[in-house]
BALUM-620156 format. One record per residue: residue in one letter; chain; x negated, y, z negated of N, C-alpha, C in turn. Coordinates in steps of 0.05 Angstrom, whole numbers, m for minus. Atoms other than C-alpha are relative to their C-alpha. Layout:
REM BALUM-620156
<r res="A" chain="A" n_x="X" n_y="Y" n_z="Z" ca_x="X" ca_y="Y" ca_z="Z" c_x="X" c_y="Y" c_z="Z"/>
...
//
This chain:
REM BALUM-620156
<r res="M" chain="A" n_x="m21" n_y="m1" n_z="21" ca_x="952" ca_y="m138" ca_z="870" c_x="13" c_y="26" c_z="0"/>
<r res="T" chain="A" n_x="m16" n_y="m25" n_z="0" ca_x="1008" ca_y="m87" ca_z="869" c_x="4" c_y="10" c_z="m25"/>
<r res="A" chain="A" n_x="m6" n_y="m12" n_z="26" ca_x="1019" ca_y="m39" ca_z="814" c_x="28" c_y="0" c_z="m5"/>
<r res="P" chain="A" n_x="m28" n_y="0" n_z="8" ca_x="1085" ca_y="m40" ca_z="776" c_x="13" c_y="26" c_z="12"/>
<r res="G" chain="A" n_x="m14" n_y="m25" n_z="m12" ca_x="1136" ca_y="7" ca_z="810" c_x="m9" c_y="5" c_z="28"/>
<r res="S" chain="A" n_x="9" n_y="m6" n_z="m27" ca_x="1103" ca_y="m1" ca_z="878" c_x="23" c_y="m5" c_z="19"/>
<r res="S" chain="A" n_x="m21" n_y="2" n_z="m19" ca_x="1144" ca_y="0" ca_z="942" c_x="7" c_y="m30" c_z="7"/>
<r res="S" chain="A" n_x="m7" n_y="27" n_z="m7" ca_x="1138" ca_y="m75" ca_z="955" c_x="15" c_y="m13" c_z="m24"/>
<r res="E" chain="A" n_x="m16" n_y="9" n_z="22" ca_x="1164" ca_y="m89" ca_z="884" c_x="29" c_y="11" c_z="2"/>
<r res="Q" chain="A" n_x="m24" n_y="m12" n_z="m4" ca_x="1221" ca_y="m41" ca_z="897" c_x="17" c_y="m13" c_z="22"/>
<r res="R" chain="A" n_x="m13" n_y="15" n_z="m23" ca_x="1237" ca_y="m75" ca_z="963" c_x="10" c_y="m27" c_z="m10"/>
<r res="G" chain="A" n_x="m9" n_y="27" n_z="12" ca_x="1240" ca_y="m142" ca_z="926" c_x="25" c_y="3" c_z="m16"/>
<r res="V" chain="A" n_x="m24" n_y="m4" n_z="17" ca_x="1289" ca_y="m115" ca_z="875" c_x="24" c_y="7" c_z="18"/>
<r res="I" chain="A" n_x="m22" n_y="m8" n_z="m19" ca_x="1332" ca_y="m84" ca_z="931" c_x="9" c_y="m25" c_z="15"/>
<r res="F" chain="A" n_x="m9" n_y="24" n_z="m15" ca_x="1331" ca_y="m149" ca_z="970" c_x="16" c_y="m19" c_z="m18"/>
<r res="R" chain="A" n_x="m16" n_y="18" n_z="18" ca_x="1353" ca_y="m191" ca_z="909" c_x="28" c_y="11" c_z="m6"/>
<r res="R" chain="A" n_x="m26" n_y="m12" n_z="6" ca_x="1409" ca_y="m141" ca_z="893" c_x="19" c_y="m4" c_z="26"/>
<r res="A" chain="A" n_x="m16" n_y="2" n_z="m26" ca_x="1433" ca_y="m142" ca_z="968" c_x="8" c_y="m30" c_z="3"/>
<r res="L" chain="A" n_x="m5" n_y="28" n_z="m3" ca_x="1428" ca_y="m218" ca_z="969" c_x="23" c_y="m8" c_z="m20"/>
<r res="S" chain="A" n_x="m20" n_y="7" n_z="21" ca_x="1468" ca_y="m224" ca_z="903" c_x="28" c_y="13" c_z="9"/>
<r res="A" chain="A" n_x="m25" n_y="m13" n_z="m9" ca_x="1521" ca_y="m175" ca_z="931" c_x="13" c_y="m16" c_z="24"/>
<r res="F" chain="A" n_x="m8" n_y="16" n_z="m22" ca_x="1525" ca_y="m214" ca_z="995" c_x="14" c_y="m26" c_z="m8"/>
<r res="V" chain="A" n_x="m11" n_y="25" n_z="11" ca_x="1536" ca_y="m280" ca_z="958" c_x="26" c_y="4" c_z="m14"/>
<r res="L" chain="A" n_x="m26" n_y="m6" n_z="15" ca_x="1590" ca_y="m249" ca_z="915" c_x="22" c_y="5" c_z="19"/>
<r res="V" chain="A" n_x="m19" n_y="m5" n_z="m19" ca_x="1626" ca_y="m223" ca_z="975" c_x="9" c_y="m24" c_z="14"/>
<r res="L" chain="A" n_x="m5" n_y="24" n_z="m14" ca_x="1621" ca_y="m288" ca_z="1011" c_x="18" c_y="m20" c_z="m17"/>
<r res="A" chain="A" n_x="m14" n_y="17" n_z="18" ca_x="1647" ca_y="m326" ca_z="950" c_x="30" c_y="11" c_z="m2"/>
<r res="C" chain="A" n_x="m29" n_y="m11" n_z="2" ca_x="1708" ca_y="m279" ca_z="945" c_x="15" c_y="m5" c_z="25"/>
<r res="A" chain="A" n_x="m13" n_y="7" n_z="m25" ca_x="1723" ca_y="m287" ca_z="1019" c_x="9" c_y="m28" c_z="1"/>
<r res="I" chain="A" n_x="m7" n_y="28" n_z="m2" ca_x="1722" ca_y="m362" ca_z="1012" c_x="25" c_y="m6" c_z="m19"/>
<r res="L" chain="A" n_x="m21" n_y="5" n_z="18" ca_x="1767" ca_y="m360" ca_z="950" c_x="26" c_y="12" c_z="11"/>
<r res="L" chain="A" n_x="m23" n_y="m13" n_z="m11" ca_x="1815" ca_y="m312" ca_z="985" c_x="12" c_y="m17" c_z="22"/>
<r res="S" chain="A" n_x="m10" n_y="15" n_z="m22" ca_x="1821" ca_y="m354" ca_z="1047" c_x="12" c_y="m27" c_z="m10"/>
<r res="T" chain="A" n_x="m13" n_y="25" n_z="12" ca_x="1834" ca_y="m418" ca_z="1004" c_x="26" c_y="6" c_z="m13"/>
<r res="S" chain="A" n_x="m26" n_y="m7" n_z="12" ca_x="1889" ca_y="m381" ca_z="966" c_x="21" c_y="5" c_z="20"/>
<r res="L" chain="A" n_x="m20" n_y="m5" n_z="m22" ca_x="1922" ca_y="m358" ca_z="1030" c_x="10" c_y="m27" c_z="13"/>
<r res="T" chain="A" n_x="m7" n_y="26" n_z="m10" ca_x="1920" ca_y="m429" ca_z="1058" c_x="19" c_y="m15" c_z="m18"/>
<r res="Q" chain="A" n_x="m18" n_y="14" n_z="20" ca_x="1951" ca_y="m457" ca_z="995" c_x="28" c_y="15" c_z="m1"/>
<r res="A" chain="A" n_x="m25" n_y="m14" n_z="1" ca_x="2003" ca_y="m402" ca_z="994" c_x="19" c_y="m8" c_z="24"/>
<r res="Q" chain="A" n_x="m15" n_y="9" n_z="m24" ca_x="2025" ca_y="m422" ca_z="1065" c_x="13" c_y="m28" c_z="m5"/>
<r res="N" chain="A" n_x="m12" n_y="27" n_z="4" ca_x="2034" ca_y="m494" ca_z="1043" c_x="23" c_y="1" c_z="m20"/>
<r res="F" chain="A" n_x="m21" n_y="m2" n_z="19" ca_x="2080" ca_y="m472" ca_z="988" c_x="24" c_y="18" c_z="8"/>
<r res="S" chain="A" n_x="m22" n_y="m17" n_z="m12" ca_x="2129" ca_y="m434" ca_z="1033" c_x="27" c_y="m14" c_z="m6"/>
<r res="R" chain="A" n_x="m28" n_y="11" n_z="8" ca_x="2204" ca_y="m444" ca_z="1020" c_x="18" c_y="3" c_z="25"/>
<r res="R" chain="A" n_x="m21" n_y="m2" n_z="m21" ca_x="2263" ca_y="m457" ca_z="1067" c_x="28" c_y="m2" c_z="m13"/>
<r res="D" chain="A" n_x="m27" n_y="3" n_z="9" ca_x="2337" ca_y="m454" ca_z="1060" c_x="15" c_y="m20" c_z="18"/>
<r res="I" chain="A" n_x="m14" n_y="19" n_z="m15" ca_x="2382" ca_y="m511" ca_z="1082" c_x="30" c_y="5" c_z="m6"/>
<r res="E" chain="A" n_x="m29" n_y="m6" n_z="4" ca_x="2455" ca_y="m496" ca_z="1094" c_x="15" c_y="m13" c_z="22"/>
<r res="G" chain="A" n_x="m16" n_y="11" n_z="m20" ca_x="2513" ca_y="m519" ca_z="1133" c_x="29" c_y="m2" c_z="m7"/>
<r res="I" chain="A" n_x="m29" n_y="1" n_z="3" ca_x="2584" ca_y="m541" ca_z="1135" c_x="7" c_y="m31" c_z="1"/>
<r res="V" chain="A" n_x="m10" n_y="27" n_z="0" ca_x="2621" ca_y="m607" ca_z="1120" c_x="27" c_y="1" c_z="14"/>
<r res="I" chain="A" n_x="m26" n_y="3" n_z="m15" ca_x="2677" ca_y="m627" ca_z="1169" c_x="9" c_y="m28" c_z="0"/>
<r res="D" chain="A" n_x="m12" n_y="26" n_z="m2" ca_x="2723" ca_y="m685" ca_z="1179" c_x="0" c_y="m9" c_z="30"/>
<r res="N" chain="A" n_x="m1" n_y="11" n_z="m28" ca_x="2737" ca_y="m727" ca_z="1242" c_x="15" c_y="18" c_z="19"/>
<r res="H" chain="A" n_x="m15" n_y="m18" n_z="m18" ca_x="2784" ca_y="m673" ca_z="1268" c_x="m12" c_y="27" c_z="2"/>
<r res="G" chain="A" n_x="14" n_y="m27" n_z="m1" ca_x="2734" ca_y="m615" ca_z="1259" c_x="8" c_y="17" c_z="m20"/>
<r res="Q" chain="A" n_x="m8" n_y="m18" n_z="21" ca_x="2768" ca_y="m587" ca_z="1199" c_x="m20" c_y="1" c_z="m24"/>
<r res="T" chain="A" n_x="19" n_y="m2" n_z="24" ca_x="2726" ca_y="m562" ca_z="1141" c_x="9" c_y="m16" c_z="m23"/>
<r res="V" chain="A" n_x="m5" n_y="16" n_z="24" ca_x="2723" ca_y="m604" ca_z="1079" c_x="m11" c_y="13" c_z="m25"/>
<r res="S" chain="A" n_x="8" n_y="m11" n_z="26" ca_x="2722" ca_y="m572" ca_z="1010" c_x="m3" c_y="m21" c_z="m20"/>
<r res="G" chain="A" n_x="2" n_y="20" n_z="22" ca_x="2700" ca_y="m610" ca_z="948" c_x="m17" c_y="m23" c_z="8"/>
<r res="A" chain="A" n_x="18" n_y="23" n_z="m6" ca_x="2652" ca_y="m657" ca_z="986" c_x="m27" c_y="4" c_z="m15"/>
<r res="T" chain="A" n_x="26" n_y="m2" n_z="11" ca_x="2587" ca_y="m673" ca_z="952" c_x="m21" c_y="m3" c_z="20"/>
<r res="V" chain="A" n_x="22" n_y="0" n_z="m19" ca_x="2526" ca_y="m657" ca_z="993" c_x="m26" c_y="m5" c_z="m15"/>
<r res="F" chain="A" n_x="25" n_y="8" n_z="14" ca_x="2462" ca_y="m692" ca_z="973" c_x="m24" c_y="8" c_z="16"/>
<r res="L" chain="A" n_x="25" n_y="m6" n_z="m11" ca_x="2391" ca_y="m670" ca_z="987" c_x="m21" c_y="m16" c_z="m15"/>
<r res="Q" chain="A" n_x="20" n_y="18" n_z="14" ca_x="2337" ca_y="m723" ca_z="973" c_x="m27" c_y="6" c_z="11"/>
<r res="D" chain="A" n_x="30" n_y="m1" n_z="m7" ca_x="2261" ca_y="m712" ca_z="971" c_x="m9" c_y="m26" c_z="4"/>
<r res="L" chain="A" n_x="8" n_y="26" n_z="m7" ca_x="2234" ca_y="m772" ca_z="1006" c_x="m26" c_y="m9" c_z="m15"/>
<r res="K" chain="A" n_x="25" n_y="9" n_z="15" ca_x="2168" ca_y="m770" ca_z="967" c_x="7" c_y="m6" c_z="m30"/>
<r res="T" chain="A" n_x="m5" n_y="5" n_z="28" ca_x="2194" ca_y="m764" ca_z="897" c_x="26" c_y="m15" c_z="m6"/>
<r res="K" chain="A" n_x="m27" n_y="14" n_z="2" ca_x="2263" ca_y="m794" ca_z="910" c_x="20" c_y="16" c_z="m17"/>
<r res="N" chain="A" n_x="m19" n_y="m18" n_z="16" ca_x="2294" ca_y="m736" ca_z="869" c_x="23" c_y="9" c_z="19"/>
<r res="I" chain="A" n_x="m24" n_y="m8" n_z="m15" ca_x="2365" ca_y="m718" ca_z="892" c_x="12" c_y="25" c_z="m13"/>
<r res="R" chain="A" n_x="m15" n_y="m22" n_z="8" ca_x="2398" ca_y="m652" ca_z="888" c_x="27" c_y="m1" c_z="11"/>
<r res="S" chain="A" n_x="m28" n_y="4" n_z="m13" ca_x="2473" ca_y="m643" ca_z="899" c_x="13" c_y="29" c_z="m1"/>
<r res="F" chain="A" n_x="m16" n_y="m26" n_z="m2" ca_x="2520" ca_y="m586" ca_z="917" c_x="28" c_y="m9" c_z="9"/>
<r res="T" chain="A" n_x="m27" n_y="4" n_z="m8" ca_x="2596" ca_y="m587" ca_z="922" c_x="9" c_y="21" c_z="21"/>
<r res="S" chain="A" n_x="m8" n_y="m18" n_z="m22" ca_x="2621" ca_y="m557" ca_z="986" c_x="22" c_y="19" c_z="m9"/>
<r res="T" chain="A" n_x="m18" n_y="m21" n_z="9" ca_x="2661" ca_y="m492" ca_z="978" c_x="27" c_y="m5" c_z="13"/>
<r res="E" chain="A" n_x="m27" n_y="2" n_z="m14" ca_x="2734" ca_y="m483" ca_z="999" c_x="0" c_y="3" c_z="29"/>
<r res="K" chain="A" n_x="2" n_y="m3" n_z="m27" ca_x="2709" ca_y="m465" ca_z="1067" c_x="m18" c_y="m23" c_z="13"/>
<r res="G" chain="A" n_x="17" n_y="23" n_z="m8" ca_x="2666" ca_y="m529" ca_z="1071" c_x="m27" c_y="5" c_z="1"/>
<r res="D" chain="A" n_x="28" n_y="m7" n_z="m1" ca_x="2600" ca_y="m493" ca_z="1064" c_x="m16" c_y="m11" c_z="m22"/>
<r res="F" chain="A" n_x="20" n_y="9" n_z="21" ca_x="2538" ca_y="m516" ca_z="1027" c_x="m26" c_y="14" c_z="5"/>
<r res="R" chain="A" n_x="26" n_y="m14" n_z="m3" ca_x="2470" ca_y="m486" ca_z="1014" c_x="m19" c_y="m11" c_z="m21"/>
<r res="F" chain="A" n_x="23" n_y="5" n_z="19" ca_x="2404" ca_y="m508" ca_z="981" c_x="m21" c_y="20" c_z="8"/>
<r res="A" chain="A" n_x="20" n_y="m22" n_z="m4" ca_x="2356" ca_y="m450" ca_z="972" c_x="m27" c_y="m7" c_z="m12"/>
<r res="Q" chain="A" n_x="27" n_y="3" n_z="11" ca_x="2281" ca_y="m448" ca_z="961" c_x="m10" c_y="m30" c_z="0"/>
<r res="I" chain="A" n_x="7" n_y="28" n_z="m3" ca_x="2267" ca_y="m519" ca_z="985" c_x="m29" c_y="1" c_z="12"/>
<r res="G" chain="A" n_x="27" n_y="2" n_z="m9" ca_x="2193" ca_y="m535" ca_z="995" c_x="m2" c_y="m9" c_z="27"/>
<r res="M" chain="A" n_x="5" n_y="9" n_z="m29" ca_x="2166" ca_y="m542" ca_z="1066" c_x="m21" c_y="m21" c_z="3"/>
<r res="I" chain="A" n_x="23" n_y="20" n_z="m3" ca_x="2111" ca_y="m591" ca_z="1050" c_x="10" c_y="m30" c_z="m4"/>
<r res="D" chain="A" n_x="m11" n_y="27" n_z="3" ca_x="2157" ca_y="m651" ca_z="1038" c_x="22" c_y="m5" c_z="19"/>
<r res="D" chain="A" n_x="m22" n_y="9" n_z="m19" ca_x="2207" ca_y="m691" ca_z="1079" c_x="25" c_y="m5" c_z="m18"/>
<r res="Y" chain="A" n_x="m25" n_y="3" n_z="13" ca_x="2280" ca_y="m693" ca_z="1060" c_x="21" c_y="m15" c_z="16"/>
<r res="Q" chain="A" n_x="m23" n_y="8" n_z="m12" ca_x="2346" ca_y="m724" ca_z="1076" c_x="24" c_y="15" c_z="m11"/>
<r res="V" chain="A" n_x="m25" n_y="m13" n_z="10" ca_x="2414" ca_y="m691" ca_z="1073" c_x="25" c_y="m15" c_z="11"/>
<r res="W" chain="A" n_x="m25" n_y="12" n_z="m9" ca_x="2484" ca_y="m723" ca_z="1075" c_x="22" c_y="10" c_z="m19"/>
<r res="A" chain="A" n_x="m25" n_y="m8" n_z="13" ca_x="2554" ca_y="m711" ca_z="1051" c_x="18" c_y="m23" c_z="m6"/>
<r res="Q" chain="A" n_x="m18" n_y="20" n_z="6" ca_x="2605" ca_y="m754" ca_z="1016" c_x="24" c_y="9" c_z="m15"/>
<r res="K" chain="A" n_x="m25" n_y="m7" n_z="16" ca_x="2677" ca_y="m748" ca_z="992" c_x="17" c_y="m26" c_z="1"/>
<r res="G" chain="A" n_x="m17" n_y="24" n_z="2" ca_x="2715" ca_y="m808" ca_z="968" c_x="m15" c_y="m23" c_z="14"/>
<r res="K" chain="A" n_x="11" n_y="22" n_z="m15" ca_x="2702" ca_y="m867" ca_z="1015" c_x="m13" c_y="10" c_z="25"/>
<r res="L" chain="A" n_x="10" n_y="m12" n_z="m25" ca_x="2681" ca_y="m820" ca_z="1071" c_x="m29" c_y="9" c_z="m5"/>
<r res="K" chain="A" n_x="28" n_y="m8" n_z="3" ca_x="2607" ca_y="m807" ca_z="1084" c_x="m9" c_y="8" c_z="28"/>
<r res="S" chain="A" n_x="12" n_y="m9" n_z="m25" ca_x="2569" ca_y="m768" ca_z="1137" c_x="m25" c_y="m17" c_z="7"/>
<r res="G" chain="A" n_x="27" n_y="12" n_z="m6" ca_x="2508" ca_y="m792" ca_z="1174" c_x="m21" c_y="14" c_z="m15"/>
<r res="V" chain="A" n_x="22" n_y="m12" n_z="13" ca_x="2441" ca_y="m778" ca_z="1143" c_x="m15" c_y="16" c_z="21"/>
<r res="K" chain="A" n_x="17" n_y="m18" n_z="m16" ca_x="2401" ca_y="m719" ca_z="1172" c_x="m26" c_y="1" c_z="m12"/>
<r res="G" chain="A" n_x="28" n_y="m3" n_z="11" ca_x="2326" ca_y="m717" ca_z="1165" c_x="m10" c_y="28" c_z="4"/>
<r res="I" chain="A" n_x="13" n_y="m25" n_z="m1" ca_x="2285" ca_y="m656" ca_z="1151" c_x="m31" c_y="m6" c_z="m3"/>
<r res="S" chain="A" n_x="28" n_y="6" n_z="m1" ca_x="2211" ca_y="m660" ca_z="1169" c_x="m17" c_y="22" c_z="m11"/>
<r res="S" chain="A" n_x="19" n_y="m19" n_z="11" ca_x="2153" ca_y="m625" ca_z="1136" c_x="m14" c_y="15" c_z="24"/>
<r res="F" chain="A" n_x="12" n_y="m11" n_z="m24" ca_x="2128" ca_y="m613" ca_z="1208" c_x="18" c_y="22" c_z="13"/>
<r res="D" chain="A" n_x="m18" n_y="m21" n_z="m10" ca_x="2190" ca_y="m569" ca_z="1222" c_x="m6" c_y="27" c_z="m14"/>
<r res="S" chain="A" n_x="8" n_y="m25" n_z="12" ca_x="2167" ca_y="m498" ca_z="1211" c_x="22" c_y="21" c_z="m5"/>
<r res="R" chain="A" n_x="m23" n_y="m19" n_z="3" ca_x="2236" ca_y="m465" ca_z="1210" c_x="4" c_y="4" c_z="m30"/>
<r res="T" chain="A" n_x="m6" n_y="m6" n_z="28" ca_x="2252" ca_y="m430" ca_z="1146" c_x="30" c_y="m1" c_z="m8"/>
<r res="E" chain="A" n_x="m29" n_y="3" n_z="3" ca_x="2327" ca_y="m435" ca_z="1155" c_x="9" c_y="m23" c_z="18"/>
<r res="L" chain="A" n_x="m10" n_y="22" n_z="m16" ca_x="2361" ca_y="m500" ca_z="1176" c_x="31" c_y="m1" c_z="m4"/>
<r res="H" chain="A" n_x="m28" n_y="2" n_z="1" ca_x="2434" ca_y="m509" ca_z="1191" c_x="10" c_y="m27" c_z="9"/>
<r res="F" chain="A" n_x="m9" n_y="27" n_z="m6" ca_x="2471" ca_y="m575" ca_z="1191" c_x="31" c_y="m1" c_z="m1"/>
<r res="E" chain="A" n_x="m28" n_y="5" n_z="0" ca_x="2541" ca_y="m598" ca_z="1209" c_x="3" c_y="m29" c_z="m9"/>
<r res="L" chain="A" n_x="m3" n_y="27" n_z="10" ca_x="2557" ca_y="m659" ca_z="1167" c_x="29" c_y="m10" c_z="4"/>
<r res="K" chain="A" n_x="m28" n_y="9" n_z="m8" ca_x="2616" ca_y="m698" ca_z="1195" c_x="6" c_y="m27" c_z="m16"/>
<r res="L" chain="A" n_x="m9" n_y="22" n_z="15" ca_x="2652" ca_y="m744" ca_z="1147" c_x="14" c_y="m23" c_z="17"/>
<r res="K" chain="A" n_x="m13" n_y="22" n_z="m16" ca_x="2673" ca_y="m813" ca_z="1176" c_x="10" c_y="m21" c_z="m20"/>
//
């Protein structure tokens, strides 16, 4: 039997403290790596472009639509006097469609995939 305060009892206390510290460090590392992975999933991208007509001239006042294919939510933007449009801070984990419309004219629908890792996308939407 060992007396209280003996070296084997001290070694046991030191071992338990070291094991506790190791478990704490390991748990922090797991939480940090999970947070970093989730942060990457919530990256944002910008979608911009120009609206043109059949003759290649820019079209101002066209409505540009951006639809989230998962939620079916639609955002819109009116093209500037230079025909430009921009949607900022769009999530990269969902798929989208973008198209333009003015009066009876409508552009083709362009797809945006969650697998596309680009953070800036540029589209030319041609009204027909």
